[in-house]
VOPAGU-2260 file (C-alpha; in pm, 1 decimal, decimal comma):
REM VOPAGU-2260
SITE   aa  ch    i         X         Y         Z
SITE  MET   A    0   20289,3   13319,3   -3194,1
SITE  ALA   A    1   20078,6   13153,1   -2926,2
SITE  THR   A    2   19885,2   13478,4   -2884,7
SITE  LEU   A    3   19811,5   13487,2   -3257,4
SITE  PHE   A    4   19687,8   13128,0   -3260,4
SITE  ARG   A    5   19468,4   13195,0   -2958,0
SITE  ARG   A    6   19307,5   13499,1   -3119,5
SITE  LEU   A    7   19248,9   13315,1   -3444,4
SITE  ALA   A    8   19101,1   13013,3   -3269,3
SITE  VAL   A    9   18750,1   12931,1   -3386,6
SITE  PRO   A   10   18500,8   12870,8   -3105,3
SITE  PHE   A   11   18241,8   12604,9   -3175,0
SITE  ASP   A   12   17873,2   12602,9   -3100,5
SITE  ALA   A   13   17679,5   12329,3   -2920,2
SITE  LYS   A   14   17658,2   12119,5   -3237,5
SITE  GLY   A   15   18030,1   12136,0   -3302,4
SITE  ARG   A   16   18009,6   12377,5   -3596,5
SITE  ALA   A   17   18239,2   12679,6   -3623,6
SITE  ARG   A   18   18063,3   12999,7   -3528,9
SITE  ARG   A   19   18050,3   13216,4   -3836,2
SITE  PHE   A   20   18027,9   13591,3   -3869,2
SITE  PRO   A   21   17650,7   13668,2   -3868,7
SITE  GLY   A   22   17519,6   13683,0   -4223,2
SITE  GLN   A   23   17275,6   13965,7   -4151,3
SITE  GLN   A   24   17556,3   14170,1   -3994,7
SITE  ALA   A   25   17786,6   14095,4   -4287,7
SITE  ARG   A   26   17524,5   14206,3   -4540,3
SITE  ARG   A   27   17461,7   14529,3   -4350,3
SITE  ILE   A   28   17833,3   14606,6   -4330,0
SITE  SER   A   29   17877,6   14530,3   -4701,5
SITE  ARG   A   30   17583,0   14754,6   -4789,9
SITE  ASP   A   31   17711,1   15042,3   -4576,0
SITE  VAL   A   32   18062,9   15005,5   -4717,8
SITE  ALA   A   33   17928,8   15004,3   -5076,0
SITE  LEU   A   34   17731,4   15322,5   -5007,4
SITE  GLN   A   35   18033,8   15493,4   -4851,9
SITE  VAL   A   36   18255,2   15382,3   -5142,9
SITE  ALA   A   37   18009,3   15529,7   -5393,5
SITE  LEU   A   38   18000,0   15863,1   -5209,6
SITE  VAL   A   39   18379,6   15886,9   -5178,3
SITE  LEU   A   40   18422,9   15792,9   -5545,0
SITE  LEU   A   41   18172,2   16061,2   -5643,0
SITE  LEU   A   42   18370,6   16318,2   -5445,4
SITE  ILE   A   43   18709,5   16215,7   -5590,2
SITE  GLU   A   44   18580,3   16196,1   -5947,0
SITE  SER   A   45   18409,8   16536,1   -5914,9
SITE  ILE   A   46   18730,6   16696,6   -5790,4
SITE  PHE   A   47   18925,6   16533,6   -6075,5
SITE  VAL   A   48   18685,2   16654,3   -6345,4
SITE  MET   A   49   18677,0   17004,9   -6197,5
SITE  GLU   A   50   19057,9   17015,0   -6201,4
SITE  LYS   A   51   19055,4   16912,5   -6568,0
SITE  LEU   A   52   18798,1   17180,0   -6647,1
SITE  ILE   A   53   19004,1   17449,4   -6477,0
SITE  SER   A   54   19333,2   17334,9   -6630,9
SITE  GLY   A   55   19219,7   17372,2   -6992,2
SITE  LEU   A   56   18913,2   17170,7   -7084,1
SITE  LEU   A   57   18667,8   17452,6   -7011,9
SITE  GLU   A   58   18870,3   17690,1   -7227,8
SITE  HIS   A   59   18863,9   17434,4   -7509,5
SITE  LEU   A   60   18488,0   17389,9   -7481,4
SITE  LEU   A   61   18425,4   17764,0   -7489,9
SITE  SER   A   62   18668,4   17835,2   -7772,6
SITE  THR   A   63   18531,9   17555,7   -7992,6
SITE  ARG   A   64   18169,9   17625,6   -7893,0
SITE  ALA   A   65   18116,9   17253,2   -7838,0
SITE  SER   A   66   17761,3   17127,3   -7809,5
SITE  LEU   A   67   17620,4   17018,0   -7474,5
SITE  PRO   A   68   17624,9   16643,1   -7558,0
SITE  LYS   A   69   17991,7   16659,5   -7662,3
SITE  SER   A   70   18082,0   16867,4   -7357,6
SITE  LEU   A   71   17917,8   16612,9   -7128,3
SITE  GLY   A   72   18082,6   16332,5   -7323,7
SITE  LEU   A   73   18427,2   16485,7   -7271,8
SITE  MET   A   74   18369,7   16510,6   -6897,5
SITE  VAL   A   75   18227,2   16158,6   -6866,6
SITE  ALA   A   76   18514,3   16012,9   -7071,2
SITE  GLN   A   77   18760,5   16137,9   -6809,4
SITE  LEU   A   78   18595,9   15966,4   -6513,3
SITE  PRO   A   79   18766,4   15622,9   -6551,9
SITE  GLN   A   80   19113,5   15778,7   -6573,5
SITE  VAL   A   81   19146,9   15813,4   -6195,4
SITE  PHE   A   82   18918,8   15522,5   -6099,7
SITE  GLU   A   83   19198,7   15268,9   -6040,0
SITE  LEU   A   84   19359,8   15488,7   -5776,1
SITE  ALA   A   85   19036,8   15632,5   -5638,7
SITE  LEU   A   86   18872,4   15295,0   -5571,2
SITE  PRO   A   87   19131,9   15159,9   -5320,1
SITE  THR   A   88   19126,5   15493,0   -5137,9
SITE  ALA   A   89   18746,1   15489,8   -5130,3
SITE  ILE   A   90   18742,5   15132,8   -4995,2
SITE  LEU   A   91   18992,0   15224,5   -4721,6
SITE  ILE   A   92   18790,2   15527,6   -4612,4
SITE  ALA   A   93   18458,6   15339,8   -4629,9
SITE  VAL   A   94   18576,5   15036,3   -4429,8
SITE  TYR   A   95   18738,1   15260,9   -4169,5
SITE  ARG   A   96   18428,2   15479,2   -4122,9
SITE  VAL   A   97   18182,0   15189,3   -4110,7
SITE  ALA   A   98   18399,8   14980,9   -3875,5
SITE  LEU   A   99   18460,6   15283,5   -3652,3
SITE  GLY   A  100   18085,3   15337,7   -3616,2
SITE  LEU   A  101   18028,3   14970,4   -3530,6
SITE  ARG   A  102   18308,8   14974,2   -3276,9
SITE  GLU   A  103   18182,8   15283,0   -3099,1
SITE  ASP   A  104   17831,2   15136,2   -3090,7
SITE  ARG   A  105   17971,6   14831,6   -2904,3
SITE  GLU   A  106   17863,4   14591,9   -3180,9
SITE  PHE   A  107   18207,1   14428,5   -3202,0
SITE  LEU   A  108   18203,5   14375,4   -2826,1
SITE  MET   A  109   17865,2   14206,9   -2858,5
SITE  LEU   A  110   17996,4   13974,0   -3129,5
SITE  SER   A  111   18299,7   13891,0   -2916,3
SITE  SER   A  112   18074,0   13804,5   -2622,5
SITE  LEU   A  113   17888,7   13560,9   -2851,0
SITE  GLY   A  114   18215,7   13388,6   -2933,9
SITE  ILE   A  115   18244,8   13521,5   -3290,5
SITE  PRO   A  116   18616,7   13491,5   -3384,1
SITE  PRO   A  117   18806,1   13803,3   -3501,6
SITE  HIS   A  118   18893,7   13657,3   -3838,3
SITE  GLY   A  119   18526,6   13674,7   -3937,1
SITE  LEU   A  120   18563,4   14049,8   -3987,3
SITE  ILE   A  121   18896,5   14000,4   -4165,1
SITE  ARG   A  122   18739,5   13756,0   -4409,1
SITE  LEU   A  123   18451,2   13994,6   -4471,4
SITE  VAL   A  124   18673,2   14291,2   -4559,7
SITE  ILE   A  125   18894,5   14068,6   -4777,9
SITE  ARG   A  126   18584,0   13962,6   -4971,7
SITE  ILE   A  127   18494,2   14329,1   -5011,3
SITE  GLY   A  128   18847,8   14393,9   -5135,0
SITE  ILE   A  129   18829,1   14110,1   -5389,3
SITE  VAL   A  130   18506,6   14255,3   -5532,7
SITE  GLY   A  131   18684,6   14591,1   -5554,8
SITE  GLN   A  132   18983,7   14425,2   -5722,4
SITE  LEU   A  133   18767,4   14266,8   -5991,9
SITE  THR   A  134   18593,5   14600,5   -6049,0
SITE  ALA   A  135   18928,5   14780,4   -6076,4
SITE  LEU   A  136   19056,3   14522,8   -6328,1
SITE  LEU   A  137   18739,5   14556,2   -6536,2
SITE  VAL   A  138   18754,4   14936,2   -6543,3
SITE  GLY   A  139   19132,8   14967,5   -6570,8
SITE  GLY   A  140   19169,6   14685,8   -6821,7
SITE  PHE   A  141   18885,0   14766,6   -7058,5
SITE  VAL   A  142   18673,6   15073,4   -6975,0
SITE  ASP   A  143   18955,4   15320,6   -6909,0
SITE  PRO   A  144   19152,8   15251,4   -7232,9
SITE  LEU   A  145   18840,0   15290,0   -7443,1
SITE  SER   A  146   18735,1   15606,6   -7257,7
SITE  ARG   A  147   19078,6   15763,0   -7313,7
SITE  TYR   A  148   19045,6   15702,2   -7685,9
SITE  ALA   A  149   18688,2   15834,5   -7682,9
SITE  PHE   A  150   18808,2   16149,4   -7505,8
SITE  ARG   A  151   19078,7   16208,9   -7766,9
SITE  LEU   A  152   18831,6   16143,8   -8046,7
SITE  LEU   A  153   18583,1   16395,9   -7902,9
SITE  MET   A  154   18859,6   16654,8   -7861,8
SITE  PHE   A  155   18952,8   16606,2   -8226,8
SITE  SER   A  156   18589,3   16627,6   -8336,3
SITE  THR   A  157   18520,4   16951,0   -8148,5
SITE  SER   A  158   18842,6   17112,1   -8276,1
SITE  TYR   A  159   18768,0   17018,0   -8635,9
SITE  GLN   A  160   18406,6   17129,9   -8620,4
SITE  SER   A  161   18526,5   17459,9   -8480,0
SITE  LEU   A  162   18747,6   17508,8   -8785,2
SITE  ILE   A  163   18498,0   17415,9   -9055,5
SITE  GLY   A  164   18173,3   17540,9   -8910,6
SITE  GLY   A  165   18035,5   17847,0   -8739,7
SITE  GLN   A  166   18195,0   18181,9   -8683,2
SITE  ALA   A  167   18530,4   18235,5   -8513,3
SITE  THR   A  168   18478,9   18450,4   -8206,3
SITE  THR   A  169   18832,0   18451,9   -8067,4
SITE  THR   A  170   19182,7   18423,6   -8205,5
SITE  LYS   A  171   19311,0   18065,9   -8186,2
SITE  LEU   A  172   19657,7   17923,6   -8234,8
SITE  PHE   A  173   19711,7   17565,4   -8357,8
SITE  GLU   A  174   20043,1   17380,7   -8381,6
SITE  THR   A  175   19986,1   17140,5   -8670,3
SITE  ARG   A  176   20204,6   16920,9   -8883,8
SITE  ALA   A  177   20155,0   17171,4   -9164,4
SITE  GLY   A  178   20296,3   17451,1   -8946,3
SITE  THR   A  179   20177,4   17714,7   -8702,0
SITE  VAL   A  180   19822,7   17827,4   -8778,0
SITE  VAL   A  181   19646,5   18132,4   -8633,6
SITE  VAL   A  182   19274,5   18180,1   -8696,7
SITE  SER   A  183   19116,6   18515,6   -8606,6
SITE  PRO   A  184   18762,9   18655,1   -8650,1
SITE  ARG   A  185   18678,0   18907,1   -8919,7
SITE  ASP   A  186   18557,7   19255,9   -8838,6
SITE  ASP   A  187   18249,4   19209,9   -9057,1
SITE  ARG   A  188   18164,5   18884,5   -8870,7
SITE  GLU   A  189   18161,3   18677,4   -9188,4
SITE  PRO   A  190   18190,8   18297,6   -9127,3
SITE  THR   A  191   18523,3   18292,9   -9317,1
SITE  PRO   A  192   18787,5   18380,4   -9056,8
SITE  ARG   A  193   19126,9   18530,2   -9129,7
SITE  LEU   A  194   19412,7   18285,4   -9152,3
SITE  PHE   A  195   19785,1   18309,8   -9084,0
SITE  VAL   A  196   20009,9   18008,5   -9151,6
SITE  ARG   A  197   20385,7   17977,8   -9098,2
SITE  GLN   A  198   20539,9   17667,9   -9253,5
SITE  PHE   A  199   20894,8   17537,4   -9202,9
SITE  ASN   A  200   21039,6   17341,2   -9492,2
SITE  PRO   A  201   21308,2   17068,9   -9459,1
SITE  ASP   A  202   21562,0   17280,1   -9654,9
SITE  GLY   A  203   21540,5   17560,3   -9397,9
SITE  SER   A  204   21312,8   17786,1   -9599,5
SITE  GLU   A  205   20986,1   17926,3   -9467,3
SITE  ARG   A  206   20649,2   18003,1   -9618,8
SITE  ILE   A  207   20408,3   18263,8   -9482,7
SITE  VAL   A  208   20044,1   18244,6   -9587,4
SITE  VAL   A  209   19802,9   18524,9   -9503,3
SITE  ALA   A  210   19437,7   18518,1   -9609,1
SITE  ASN   A  211   19157,4   18761,9   -9539,7
SITE  GLY   A  212   18910,1   18471,7   -9548,5
SITE  SER   A  213   18927,1   18092,7   -9530,2
SITE  ARG   A  214   18705,2   17788,4   -9528,2
SITE  LEU   A  215   18755,6   17413,1   -9483,1
SITE  VAL   A  216   18542,1   17172,3   -9685,0
SITE  GLY   A  217   18531,6   16798,1   -9623,2
SITE  PRO   A  218   18671,1   16554,4   -9540,3
SITE  ASP   A  219   18602,3   16320,9   -9830,0
SITE  ALA   A  220   18609,2   15941,2   -9826,5
SITE  ASP   A  221   18991,6   15944,1   -9844,3
SITE  GLY   A  222   19025,2   16172,2   -9541,3
SITE  ARG   A  223   19129,4   16478,6   -9741,9
SITE  VAL   A  224   18992,1   16829,3   -9694,4
SITE  ALA   A  225   18984,8   17130,3   -9922,9
SITE  LEU   A  226   19128,5   17453,4   -9780,7
SITE  GLN   A  227   18979,5   17755,1   -9958,0
SITE  LEU   A  228   19159,2   18090,8   -9926,1
SITE  PHE   A  229   19017,7   18430,8  -10021,0
SITE  ASP   A  230   19218,5   18750,0  -10077,8
SITE  PHE   A  231   19542,7   18570,7   -9995,2
SITE  ALA   A  232   19917,0   18631,7  -10011,0
SITE  VAL   A  233   20196,2   18372,1  -10002,4
SITE  ASP   A  234   20554,3   18484,7   -9931,4
SITE  GLN   A  235   20849,4   18248,6   -9963,2
SITE  PHE   A  236   21175,2   18300,3   -9771,4
SITE  GLU   A  237   21499,1   18105,7   -9810,8
SITE  PRO   A  238   21811,7   18088,4   -9591,9
SITE  THR   A  239   22104,7   18313,4   -9676,4
SITE  ALA   A  240   22440,3   18376,0   -9509,1
SITE  ASP   A  241   22460,9   18371,1   -9129,9
SITE  GLY   A  242   22327,6   18678,7   -8959,7
SITE  ALA   A  243   22591,5   18911,8   -8827,1
SITE  GLY   A  244   22700,6   18767,5   -8493,8
SITE  THR   A  245   22375,8   18577,4   -8440,3
SITE  GLY   A  246   22497,6   18230,9   -8536,5
SITE  ARG   A  247   22163,9   18161,8   -8706,6
SITE  PRO   A  248   22091,3   18154,2   -9080,0
SITE  ALA   A  249   21918,0   18467,6   -9199,4
SITE  LEU   A  250   21616,1   18441,3   -9425,5
SITE  GLY   A  251   21592,1   18633,4   -9748,8
SITE  TYR   A  252   21287,3   18709,6   -9957,4
SITE  ARG   A  253   21253,7   18479,9  -10258,1
SITE  SER   A  254   20906,3   18504,9  -10411,1
SITE  SER   A  255   20553,3   18618,8  -10353,0
SITE  LEU   A  256   20209,7   18519,3  -10477,0
SITE  ARG   A  257   19885,6   18716,8  -10453,6
SITE  GLY   A  258   19534,5   18618,1  -10552,8
SITE  ASN   A  259   19161,8   18651,6  -10488,7
SITE  SER   A  260   19085,4   18286,0  -10423,3
SITE  THR   A  261   19251,1   17945,6  -10434,9
SITE  GLN   A  262   19198,2   17595,6  -10306,8
SITE  GLN   A  263   19443,6   17338,0  -10174,7
SITE  SER   A  264   19384,9   16973,9  -10091,9
SITE  LEU   A  265   19520,4   16862,9   -9752,8
SITE  VAL   A  266   19522,9   16550,7   -9541,2
SITE  ILE   A  267   19308,4   16616,5   -9236,2
SITE  ASP   A  268   19581,5   16472,4   -9012,8
SITE  ASP   A  269   19812,3   16755,7   -9125,4
SITE  ILE   A  270   19569,6   17011,8   -8985,2
SITE  ILE   A  271   19470,8   16845,0   -8657,8
SITE  PRO   A  272   19694,7   16548,0   -8571,3
SITE  PHE   A  273   19507,9   16238,5   -8462,2
SITE  ASP   A  274   19714,6   15926,5   -8395,0
SITE  PRO   A  275   19543,6   15588,0   -8425,1
SITE  ARG   A  276   19448,9   15400,6   -8110,6
SITE  GLY   A  277   19732,8   15191,0   -7976,5
SITE  ARG   A  278   20029,4   15424,5   -8003,3
SITE  ASN   A  279   19972,0   15518,5   -7640,2
SITE  LEU   A  280   19991,3   15229,0   -7392,8
SITE  SER   A  281   19713,5   15376,4   -7180,4
SITE  GLU   A  282   19467,5   15322,1   -7469,7
SITE  LEU   A  283   19540,7   14948,8   -7499,8
SITE  MET   A  284   19311,1   14700,0   -7327,8
SITE  ILE   A  285   19472,9   14443,0   -7103,5
SITE  THR   A  286   19400,6   14163,8   -7354,5
SITE  GLU   A  287   19590,5   14358,8   -7620,5
SITE  LEU   A  288   19881,5   14412,9   -7382,2
SITE  LEU   A  289   19896,1   14040,5   -7302,0
SITE  SER   A  290   19933,0   13950,8   -7669,4
SITE  SER   A  291   20265,3   14137,2   -7692,3
SITE  ALA   A  292   20382,7   14136,9   -7329,9
SITE  MET   A  293   20625,7   13849,1   -7382,9
SITE  THR   A  294   20838,8   14058,2   -7619,9
SITE  ASP   A  295   20769,1   14418,5   -7515,9
SITE  PRO   A  296   20899,3   14525,0   -7169,8
SITE  ALA   A  297   20682,0   14840,0   -7166,8
SITE  HIS   A  298   20369,5   14629,1   -7210,8
SITE  ARG   A  299   20477,1   14398,2   -6926,6
SITE  ILE   A  300   20523,9   14692,6   -6693,1
SITE  GLU   A  301   20184,1   14834,7   -6789,4
SITE  ILE   A  302   20017,7   14500,5   -6712,2
SITE  GLY   A  303   20197,7   14487,0   -6378,1
SITE  LYS   A  304   20081,5   14836,6   -6287,5
SITE  ARG   A  305   19718,0   14759,8   -6365,2
SITE  LEU   A  306   19721,7   14432,0   -6173,2
SITE  GLY   A  307   19904,4   14598,8   -5884,1
SITE  ARG   A  308   19640,2   14868,3   -5854,6
SITE  GLY   A  309   19381,6   14592,8   -5835,7
SITE  LEU   A  310   19571,7   14431,8   -5547,1
SITE  LEU   A  311   19554,8   14763,4   -5362,0
SITE  CYS   A  312   19179,7   14707,8   -5329,4
SITE  VAL   A  313   19248,0   14393,1   -5123,5
SITE  ILE   A  314   19516,4   14559,1   -4912,3
SITE  ALA   A  315   19317,6   14879,6   -4849,3
SITE  PRO   A  316   19053,8   14735,5   -4609,4
SITE  LEU   A  317   19324,0   14560,3   -4406,2
SITE  ILE   A  318   19506,7   14892,1   -4370,2
SITE  ALA   A  319   19174,1   15044,3   -4261,3
SITE  LEU   A  320   19125,8   14786,7   -3985,0
SITE  LEU   A  321   19485,1   14826,9   -3869,1
SITE  ALA   A  322   19439,4   15204,7   -3858,6
SITE  LEU   A  323   19115,9   15156,3   -3664,4
SITE  SER   A  324   19300,4   14958,8   -3397,9
SITE  PHE   A  325   19519,8   15263,0   -3326,8
SITE  THR   A  326   19235,8   15519,3   -3330,9
SITE  THR   A  327   19178,4   15696,9   -3000,3
SITE  ARG   A  328   19032,8   16029,0   -2896,6
SITE  ALA   A  329   19380,9   16183,4   -2905,9
SITE  ASN   A  330   19472,3   16085,9   -3264,3
SITE  GLN   A  331   19139,1   16035,4   -3445,1
SITE  ALA   A  332   19203,3   16337,3   -3670,7
SITE  ILE   A  333   19530,0   16202,8   -3817,1
SITE  VAL   A  334   19492,6   15823,8   -3830,0
SITE  LEU   A  335   19281,8   15813,3   -4148,6
SITE  PRO   A  336   19505,4   16057,3   -4346,5
SITE  VAL   A  337   19812,3   15856,7   -4239,9
SITE  ALA   A  338   19643,6   15535,1   -4355,5
SITE  CYS   A  339   19563,1   15690,4   -4694,9
SITE  ALA   A  340   19922,0   15811,1   -4723,5
SITE  ALA   A  341   20044,9   15458,4   -4645,5
SITE  LEU   A  342   19824,1   15321,6   -4924,4
SITE  MET   A  343   19961,5   15574,1   -5173,6
SITE  ALA   A  344   20317,0   15499,2   -5059,1
SITE  THR   A  345   20251,1   15130,7   -5123,2
SITE  GLU   A  346   20137,8   15213,2   -5477,9
SITE  ILE   A  347   20443,7   15429,4   -5545,6
SITE  ILE   A  348   20689,5   15173,7   -5405,9
SITE  GLY   A  349   20520,2   14891,6   -5595,0
SITE  THR   A  350   20531,5   15085,9   -5922,8
SITE  THR   A  351   20901,0   15159,2   -5869,9
SITE  VAL   A  352   20979,8   14792,6   -5802,4
SITE  LEU   A  353   20785,5   14681,8   -6110,6
SITE  SER   A  354   20963,1   14938,8   -6328,7
SITE  SER   A  355   21301,6   14812,0   -6210,4
SITE  ALA   A  356   21198,1   14456,3   -6302,1
SITE  SER   A  357   21135,5   14539,8   -6668,4
SITE  THR   A  358   21407,3   14297,7   -6783,3
SITE  THR   A  359   21229,8   13996,7   -6634,0
SITE  GLY   A  360   20980,8   13802,8   -6839,1
SITE  LEU   A  361   20605,6   13814,2   -6794,8
SITE  PRO   A  362   20592,9   13501,8   -6570,0
SITE  GLY   A  363   20864,0   13646,9   -6346,5
SITE  LEU   A  364   20687,7   13982,3   -6324,8
SITE  LEU   A  365   20355,8   13818,1   -6234,0
SITE  ALA   A  366   20530,8   13597,6   -5976,6
SITE  LEU   A  367   20693,2   13904,6   -5822,1
SITE  LEU   A  368   20359,5   14084,5   -5810,5
SITE  PHE   A  369   20181,0   13785,5   -5656,8
SITE  ALA   A  370   20454,6   13722,4   -5400,0
SITE  GLY   A  371   20466,2   14088,3   -5298,6
SITE  GLY   A  372   20089,1   14111,1   -5263,9
SITE  LEU   A  373   20071,8   13783,8   -5068,9
SITE  PHE   A  374   20350,0   13890,9   -4833,8
SITE  LEU   A  375   20204,1   14234,2   -4768,2
SITE  GLY   A  376   19851,6   14098,4   -4729,1
SITE  GLY   A  377   19971,3   13827,5   -4494,1
SITE  CYS   A  378   20162,3   14073,9   -4277,7
SITE  LEU   A  379   19859,5   14302,4   -4255,1
SITE  THR   A  380   19629,0   14009,8   -4171,6
SITE  VAL   A  381   19857,2   13898,4   -3889,4
SITE  ALA   A  382   19884,7   14254,7   -3758,4
SITE  VAL   A  383   19506,6   14301,2   -3764,2
SITE  ALA   A  384   19454,6   13969,0   -3586,1
SITE  LEU   A  385   19702,6   14064,9   -3314,8
SITE  ARG   A  386   19525,6   14398,6   -3272,4
SITE  SER   A  387   19174,1   14248,2   -3274,0
SITE  SER   A  388   19106,0   14345,2   -2913,0
SITE  ALA   A  389   19188,2   14708,8   -2992,7
SITE  ILE   A  390   18953,5   14690,8   -3292,3
SITE  SER   A  391   18666,5   14563,4   -3076,3
SITE  ARG   A  392   18719,2   14797,7   -2782,6
SITE  PRO   A  393   18564,0   15151,2   -2816,9
SITE  GLY   A  394   18827,8   15419,1   -2803,6
SITE  LEU   A  395   18652,3   15752,8   -2853,7
SITE  GLY   A  396   18447,5   15748,1   -2533,2
SITE  ARG   A  397   18091,5   15865,0   -2490,2
SITE  THR   A  398   17972,8   16214,3   -2417,3
């Protein structure tokens, strides 16, 4: 304990004032960290969007022939989804890289020779972390929920426009509330694609609709669309006795209808389901979650997760400084990945603890989150202070 107090002792200048961390140095470190954070965020967000494109978004854009503005909008709307986890990681990497460069350039040794106390750097990185925390709360609490809804709205818009406009170029399958729908292009390339619909009725019967041409018109002011069918056939099947040895009800032919053209009014939600905003917790802003968090455990847990990810931004730079104190020529390739893994482990453990505390009220959950963050931050601050000499002393050597 005496060692800790000695290293945290504040030397005084000739006028009796505590020697502060140089403002010009602090501004330069903050600027370099901000630049590094922006570059790391750009890399993480680019990888995330590319993964989404490969895993299905690109296929959707090509199949629906979405316009360039909507395609860009879909990609931009996904950026905030990973921001809460990407920002703490970016801060950790940025603080580590900037501090490592300063250490190897002997700048920390120079500050130590001037009597600058080690906690000046700790305070600086904590201030950087607090700015990151506020940014994470702003994005995670407001921007991300709205962007998730915007993404779903754009997906719905492109799917619907693909059905009502233009020419079908590939066969598409849709699972709708009206049944399974297959749309396929015509051989004569007319803008009225073929349609196959299989509907399951509550009484166990099935309806098969086949049309050589189809068109959607609408929606109107009430949200209803008109489905026009050309050269169509409707076959109705009803359940009969169990199939021999199959254990499933067999379907028997009941009736059939043929015609040249017909029109049916449908609710647009039956064709392409689109739930209102709010059914998914991830689309609720933090102010909306707070209004019902006292009575809804799921909303309390969601608030805890968002606030906890903000606290990671304060913890991340302390982990970076602690990792820097152990960096030598022998282990420089593994220290940073281990530090990032420790940050992710902290997030996973914290999420698990918050989920297990779902029965506690909102004040208890917030108290648990605050106490856990204060304890972990305090332990890291003490560890960094005890390792301050290792942080200041170059460890990679010069060539």
